[in-house]
C-alpha positions as CSV (number, residue, x, y, z in Angstrom):
1,M,0.0,-0.4,0.0
2,A,0.6,3.4,-0.6
3,D,2.6,5.7,2.0
4,L,-0.1,8.5,3.3
5,R,3.0,9.8,6.0
6,S,2.5,13.7,5.4
7,N,4.3,16.7,6.7
8,T,3.4,19.8,6.3
9,G,6.0,22.6,7.5
10,G,7.2,19.9,10.2
11,I,4.0,18.8,11.3
12,R,4.0,15.2,10.9
13,S,0.8,13.0,10.7
14,P,0.0,9.1,10.0
15,N,-2.4,10.5,6.8
16,P,-2.7,13.9,5.7
17,F,-6.8,14.3,6.5
18,W,-7.1,16.4,9.5
19,L,-10.1,18.1,10.9
20,A,-10.3,21.7,10.7
21,S,-10.6,23.6,13.7
22,A,-14.2,23.9,14.3
23,P,-17.1,22.2,16.3
24,P,-16.1,18.6,15.4
25,T,-12.5,19.6,17.5
26,N,-14.1,21.1,20.3
27,S,-13.2,19.1,22.8
28,G,-10.3,16.3,23.9
29,D,-13.1,13.6,23.8
30,Q,-14.5,14.8,20.1
31,I,-10.4,14.4,18.6
32,M,-10.0,11.3,20.5
33,R,-13.3,9.4,18.8
34,A,-11.8,11.2,15.8
35,F,-8.3,9.3,15.9
36,D,-9.9,5.9,16.6
37,A,-11.8,6.6,13.2
38,G,-8.4,7.4,11.7
39,W,-8.1,10.6,11.2
40,G,-4.0,12.1,11.1
41,G,-4.4,15.0,12.4
42,A,-6.6,17.8,14.0
43,V,-6.4,21.4,14.8
44,W,-8.4,22.5,17.5
45,K,-11.1,25.2,17.6
46,T,-9.5,28.4,17.8
47,L,-8.4,29.3,21.6
48,G,-8.9,32.8,22.7
49,S,-10.9,34.8,25.8
50,P,-13.5,32.8,25.7
51,I,-17.0,33.5,24.1
52,Q,-20.7,33.2,24.7
53,N,-21.6,31.4,21.1
54,V,-25.6,32.4,20.1
55,S,-28.6,30.0,19.4
56,S,-28.8,29.5,16.7
57,R,-26.1,29.1,14.8
58,F,-26.0,27.2,11.4
59,G,-27.5,27.3,8.2
60,A,-27.9,25.5,5.0
61,L,-28.0,25.7,1.3
62,N,-29.8,22.7,-0.3
63,F,-29.8,22.9,-4.0
64,R,-32.8,21.1,-5.6
65,G,-33.5,18.8,-2.5
66,T,-30.4,17.5,-1.7
67,R,-28.7,17.7,1.5
68,A,-26.4,20.9,2.1
69,V,-23.9,21.5,-0.5
70,G,-23.4,25.0,1.2
71,F,-23.1,25.6,5.0
72,N,-23.2,28.8,7.1
73,N,-21.8,28.9,10.3
74,I,-21.9,32.3,12.8
75,E,-20.3,30.4,15.7
76,L,-17.2,31.9,17.4
77,I,-14.5,30.6,19.2
78,T,-14.1,28.2,22.4
79,D,-16.4,29.0,25.1
80,R,-15.2,26.8,27.4
81,P,-12.0,28.1,29.7
82,L,-8.5,27.3,28.6
83,E,-7.4,25.6,31.8
84,V,-10.0,22.5,30.4
85,N,-8.8,23.4,27.0
86,F,-4.9,23.2,27.8
87,R,-5.7,19.7,30.2
88,E,-7.0,17.9,26.9
89,I,-4.7,18.5,25.1
90,A,-2.0,17.4,27.2
91,E,-4.4,14.2,27.4
92,V,-4.8,13.7,24.0
93,K,-1.0,14.1,23.3
94,R,-0.4,11.2,25.9
95,R,-3.2,9.0,24.7
96,Y,-1.9,9.5,20.5
97,P,1.5,10.3,20.5
98,D,1.9,10.0,16.7
99,N,-1.3,12.0,15.8
100,A,-0.8,15.6,14.9
101,V,-2.9,18.3,17.3
102,I,-2.5,21.6,15.8
103,V,-3.7,24.5,18.3
104,S,-5.7,27.5,16.7
105,L,-4.9,30.3,18.4
106,M,-6.6,33.9,18.5
107,V,-6.1,37.0,20.3
108,E,-4.9,40.4,20.5
109,T,-2.4,42.2,21.8
110,E,1.3,40.6,22.0
111,E,1.7,39.7,25.8
112,E,-1.8,37.9,24.8
113,W,-0.3,36.1,22.1
114,R,3.2,35.0,24.0
115,D,1.2,33.8,26.8
116,I,-1.1,31.4,24.9
117,I,1.5,30.0,22.4
118,K,3.7,29.4,25.5
119,R,0.4,27.2,27.4
120,S,-0.1,25.8,24.1
121,V,3.4,24.6,23.1
122,D,3.8,23.2,27.6
123,A,0.2,21.4,27.2
124,G,2.0,19.6,23.8
125,A,1.0,21.1,21.2
126,D,2.5,19.8,17.5
127,G,1.8,22.5,15.6
128,L,0.4,25.8,16.3
129,E,-2.5,27.7,13.5
130,L,-2.5,31.7,13.8
131,N,-6.5,32.2,13.3
132,F,-6.5,34.9,10.5
133,G,-9.5,34.0,8.7
134,C,-12.5,34.1,11.2
135,P,-14.6,36.4,8.9
136,H,-17.6,37.5,11.4
137,G,-17.6,38.6,15.0
138,M,-13.9,38.8,15.8
139,C,-12.8,40.7,13.1
140,E,-15.5,43.4,14.4
141,R,-12.7,43.1,17.5
142,G,-9.9,43.4,15.3
143,M,-8.7,39.6,15.2
144,G,-9.5,37.1,12.8
145,S,-10.1,38.5,9.1
146,A,-9.5,41.5,10.0
147,V,-5.6,40.6,10.7
148,G,-5.6,38.6,7.5
149,Q,-6.7,41.5,5.1
150,E,-3.8,43.8,6.1
151,P,-0.6,42.0,4.9
152,K,1.7,43.9,6.9
153,V,-0.5,43.1,10.4
154,N,-0.4,39.5,9.1
155,E,3.6,39.5,8.9
156,R,4.3,41.3,11.9
157,I,1.8,39.1,14.1
158,T,3.2,36.0,12.3
159,S,6.6,37.1,13.6
160,W,5.8,37.3,17.2
161,A,4.5,33.9,16.9
162,V,7.5,32.3,15.3
163,G,9.7,34.1,17.9
164,Y,7.4,32.8,20.9
165,S,7.2,29.2,19.8
166,T,9.2,26.1,19.8
167,V,6.9,24.2,17.3
168,P,6.0,24.6,13.8
169,V,3.7,27.8,13.0
170,L,0.6,27.8,9.9
171,V,-0.9,30.9,9.3
172,K,-4.6,30.4,8.5
173,L,-5.5,33.2,5.5
174,T,-8.6,34.5,5.0
175,P,-10.5,34.1,1.6
176,N,-12.4,37.4,1.8
177,V,-9.7,39.1,-0.2
178,S,-9.3,39.9,-3.9
179,D,-5.7,38.3,-4.0
180,I,-4.3,35.5,-2.0
181,L,-0.9,35.7,-2.9
182,P,0.2,39.3,-1.0
183,H,-1.4,37.5,2.3
184,G,0.8,34.5,2.1
185,R,3.9,36.1,1.0
186,A,3.1,38.0,4.1
187,A,3.3,35.2,6.1
188,Q,6.5,33.6,4.7
189,R,8.4,37.1,5.3
190,G,6.9,36.9,9.0
191,G,8.7,33.5,9.6
192,A,5.4,30.8,9.1
193,H,6.7,27.3,8.8
194,G,3.6,26.6,6.5
195,V,-0.3,28.0,5.2
196,S,-3.4,26.6,5.5
197,L,-6.4,28.0,3.1
198,I,-9.1,28.8,3.1
199,N,-10.9,30.1,5.8
200,T,-14.5,30.7,5.5
201,I,-16.5,33.0,3.3
202,K,-18.3,36.3,4.6
203,S,-21.7,35.6,3.2
204,I,-25.7,35.4,4.1
205,I,-27.2,31.8,3.5
206,G,-30.5,33.0,3.1
207,V,-33.7,35.0,4.4
208,D,-36.9,33.6,6.3
209,I,-39.1,35.2,4.0
210,D,-42.2,34.8,6.5
211,R,-40.3,36.2,9.7
212,F,-38.2,38.6,7.5
213,V,-35.0,38.2,8.9
214,L,-31.4,36.3,8.2
215,E,-31.0,33.2,8.4
216,P,-29.6,31.5,11.0
217,R,-32.0,33.5,12.9
218,V,-31.2,34.7,16.4
219,G,-34.6,36.0,18.0
220,E,-35.3,38.9,15.5
221,L,-31.8,39.4,14.0
222,S,-29.0,37.7,12.7
223,T,-25.3,38.3,11.1
224,N,-22.9,37.8,7.9
225,G,-21.6,34.2,8.8
226,G,-18.6,32.3,7.3
227,Y,-19.6,30.1,4.0
228,C,-18.0,26.4,3.8
229,G,-19.2,23.1,2.3
230,A,-18.7,21.0,-1.1
231,A,-19.8,24.7,-2.9
232,V,-16.6,26.6,-1.8
233,K,-14.3,23.6,-3.4
234,P,-13.7,25.7,-6.5
235,I,-12.7,28.7,-4.6
236,A,-10.4,27.4,-2.1
237,L,-8.6,25.3,-5.2
238,H,-7.8,28.2,-7.1
239,M,-6.4,30.2,-4.2
240,L,-4.4,27.3,-2.9
241,A,-3.3,26.6,-7.1
242,Q,-2.5,30.6,-7.0
243,L,-0.2,30.4,-4.1
244,A,1.4,26.8,-4.9
245,R,2.2,27.8,-8.5
246,D,3.9,31.2,-7.6
247,R,7.5,31.2,-7.8
248,E,8.1,33.7,-4.3
249,F,6.0,31.8,-2.4
250,Q,7.5,28.7,-1.0
251,L,6.0,27.5,2.2
252,P,4.4,23.8,2.7
253,I,0.2,24.3,2.5
254,S,-2.7,22.6,4.2
255,G,-5.9,23.1,1.8
256,I,-9.3,23.1,3.4
257,G,-12.8,24.1,1.8
258,G,-15.1,21.3,0.5
259,V,-13.2,18.6,1.0
260,S,-16.4,15.3,0.7
261,N,-14.4,13.0,-0.3
262,W,-11.2,10.8,-1.1
263,R,-11.5,12.2,-4.7
264,D,-11.5,16.2,-3.4
265,A,-8.7,15.6,-1.1
266,V,-6.7,14.0,-4.3
267,E,-7.6,17.0,-6.3
268,F,-6.4,19.8,-3.1
269,L,-3.3,17.4,-3.0
270,L,-2.7,17.6,-6.7
271,L,-2.8,21.4,-6.2
272,G,0.4,21.6,-3.8
273,S,-1.3,20.5,-0.7
274,S,0.5,18.5,2.1
275,S,-2.6,17.6,4.1
276,V,-6.0,18.3,3.6
277,Q,-8.6,19.7,6.5
278,V,-12.1,18.6,6.5
279,C,-14.9,20.5,8.3
280,T,-18.4,20.3,7.0
281,E,-18.4,16.9,5.7
282,V,-18.0,15.7,9.5
283,M,-20.4,17.6,10.5
284,L,-22.8,16.1,8.6
285,R,-21.7,12.3,8.0
286,G,-19.5,12.1,11.5
287,Y,-15.5,11.1,12.2
288,R,-16.2,8.2,9.8
289,V,-15.9,9.7,6.5
290,V,-12.0,9.4,6.9
291,E,-12.7,5.4,6.5
292,D,-14.0,6.0,2.9
293,M,-11.2,8.9,2.4
294,I,-7.8,6.6,3.6
295,E,-9.0,4.4,1.4
296,G,-9.4,5.8,-1.4
297,L,-6.5,7.7,-1.6
298,N,-4.9,4.6,-0.8
299,T,-6.2,2.8,-3.8
300,Y,-5.9,5.9,-6.1
301,M,-2.2,6.0,-5.1
302,D,-1.4,2.4,-6.0
303,D,-3.7,2.3,-9.7
304,K,-1.4,5.1,-10.1
305,G,2.4,3.5,-8.8
306,I,2.4,6.5,-6.8
307,A,4.6,5.5,-3.6
308,N,4.1,8.4,-1.5
309,L,2.6,11.3,-1.1
310,D,5.8,13.2,-2.3
311,G,4.8,11.6,-6.1
312,L,1.2,13.3,-5.6
313,I,1.7,16.9,-3.9
314,G,1.6,19.6,-6.8
315,K,1.5,17.5,-9.6
316,A,-1.3,19.2,-11.2
317,I,0.2,22.6,-10.6
318,P,2.0,22.8,-14.7
319,S,-1.0,22.4,-16.2
320,Y,-1.9,25.5,-14.4
321,S,-1.6,28.4,-17.7
322,E,-3.3,32.2,-18.2
323,W,-5.8,31.6,-20.8
324,G,-3.2,33.3,-23.4
325,N,-1.6,30.4,-23.4
326,L,-4.3,27.9,-24.3
327,D,-4.2,26.0,-27.4
328,L,-6.9,27.8,-29.4
329,N,-6.9,24.9,-32.4
330,Y,-7.5,22.5,-29.6
331,D,-11.1,21.1,-30.9
332,T,-13.4,18.8,-29.2
333,V,-17.3,18.1,-30.3
334,A,-19.8,16.4,-27.9
335,K,-21.0,12.8,-29.1
336,I,-24.2,10.9,-27.5
337,N,-23.8,7.3,-27.1
338,P,-27.2,6.4,-28.4
339,S,-27.4,2.6,-26.4
340,S,-27.2,5.1,-23.2
341,C,-29.3,8.0,-23.6
342,I,-32.9,7.8,-22.2
343,G,-33.7,10.5,-24.1
344,C,-34.9,12.9,-22.1
345,Q,-33.3,15.6,-24.1
346,L,-32.0,17.9,-21.4
347,C,-28.9,18.0,-23.8
348,M,-31.1,19.8,-26.4
349,V,-32.9,22.2,-23.9
350,A,-29.9,23.5,-22.3
351,C,-27.9,23.7,-26.0
352,M,-30.7,25.7,-27.5
353,D,-31.5,27.7,-24.4
354,G,-27.8,27.9,-23.0
355,A,-25.5,27.5,-25.2
356,H,-24.7,27.1,-29.0
357,Q,-27.8,25.8,-30.6
358,C,-25.8,22.6,-32.1
359,I,-28.2,19.6,-30.9
360,H,-31.6,19.2,-32.5
361,P,-34.2,16.6,-32.1
362,N,-33.2,13.6,-34.2
363,P,-34.6,13.2,-38.2
364,D,-35.0,9.9,-37.7
365,G,-37.8,10.4,-35.4
366,T,-35.9,8.9,-32.3
367,R,-35.5,10.3,-28.9
368,V,-32.0,10.2,-28.9
369,P,-31.1,13.8,-30.0
370,F,-28.6,15.0,-33.1
371,V,-25.6,16.6,-32.4
372,D,-24.6,19.1,-35.4
373,E,-20.6,18.6,-35.4
374,S,-20.0,21.7,-37.5
375,E,-21.4,23.9,-34.9
376,C,-20.5,21.8,-31.7
377,V,-18.0,24.2,-29.5
378,G,-17.0,21.5,-27.2
379,C,-18.3,23.4,-24.5
380,N,-19.4,20.9,-22.2
381,L,-23.4,22.3,-21.3
382,C,-24.8,19.4,-22.7
383,Q,-22.2,16.9,-20.5
384,I,-22.6,18.8,-17.3
385,V,-26.7,18.7,-17.9
386,C,-26.9,14.9,-18.7
387,P,-28.7,12.6,-15.9
388,V,-26.9,9.3,-17.4
389,P,-22.4,8.9,-16.6
390,G,-20.9,8.5,-19.7
391,C,-23.5,8.9,-22.2
392,I,-21.7,12.4,-23.7
393,T,-18.4,12.5,-23.9
394,L,-16.4,15.7,-25.0
395,E,-14.1,14.0,-28.1
396,E,-10.9,15.5,-29.7
397,V,-11.5,16.1,-34.0
398,N,-9.2,17.2,-36.3
399,E,-11.3,18.0,-39.0
400,R,-15.1,19.0,-38.5
401,L,-18.1,17.6,-40.5
402,P,-18.5,20.2,-43.5
403,P,-21.9,21.8,-42.5
404,A,-23.4,20.7,-46.0
405,S,-23.7,17.2,-44.4
406,W,-26.2,19.2,-41.5
407,N,-28.3,20.8,-43.9
408,Q,-28.8,17.4,-45.6
409,H,-30.3,16.5,-41.8
410,V,-32.0,19.7,-41.3
411,D,-34.3,19.3,-44.4
412,S,-34.8,15.9,-43.7
413,G,-36.0,16.2,-40.2
414,A,-38.3,19.7,-41.2
415,T,-39.6,16.9,-43.8
416,L,-40.3,14.2,-40.8
417,R,-41.8,16.8,-38.6
418,A,-44.6,18.1,-41.2
419,K,-45.3,15.0,-42.1
420,K,-46.0,14.6,-38.1
421,G,-47.6,17.8,-37.9
422,V,-45.0,19.0,-35.4
423,H,-43.8,22.8,-35.6
């Protein structure tokens, strides 16, 4: 089997799957149960001056009747005494010495940073994660994303933390910026051993249209929260890849954002992550989701002949280019497999109304649509809406069918429709 051992900035774990700092890492009992399930590491829910959280605090975006694809959270940092947290950290490390315990931190002054870092290290933390990303509640107090959005402040506080810590320091970056590069580079200048990204995205999940109040509702008020879950994966992958391909940025990355299964994790690894953090999927399905992630990653690496994570990390980065470098001569067209097509014609509707009008009723009278290859631009929309996996493929072509061939189909199709009284 492949070697799944991970090293992110000096923080080592038996596999790259870490729990992100969130409700699933709120206590020692939870993290020990997670390690029993197979998680390689856990980032403790953010420590600072304990606060009182609100009720309710979570919201979800459900798409077409599915379970939550997007998740919103207005919960803040730990509401448990620091002494209790540090005692539990020590107990977890005593029982699980081989698993990585990373402590997320968020305070204000240099003196507070020095104190909480010392206490975290003394408790046995394998690493620290500086929470520069929280998009609500704490940022109004000058912490969280208020730090992460200011490169100079990011650099200054990171340098404090690195100076006071004897274990590796990761900086958790906020996605609530126009360009992630200055913020990753600031963490690097501050001496960080690595970064983690993305934190949650500032959002409003929805509105109660009967009460006229934002969701999740706290009495008659609410606020913006942090958006996460499967829906944010494309944003996370983009920011991850931006940093991983940047020549000036040389730090390891712990990837976060929308990881729901082993395939998602592989995508993060291929774009430069050396570990992958998960939160929302655990909140929806429990700690045991890691079993399938480990098995899937192992099987994938064995099938590809990849012996360890170093052979996987960043392997897709060379394919990430600027738009102007793309091959404009590369040409594909849609092909519909008539043996698997169920005749729903969703592809035809999507193409006619939302794309390039190249999929039409078949002139032979069957429900399998006809693709006019002379007009098809290979946009992928038909493949995206098709409910049958593999029914529509995009195939490279060197020569197009001449338009005349489609005119013959149009003529015969029009004649057939006329005979049937279809207009």
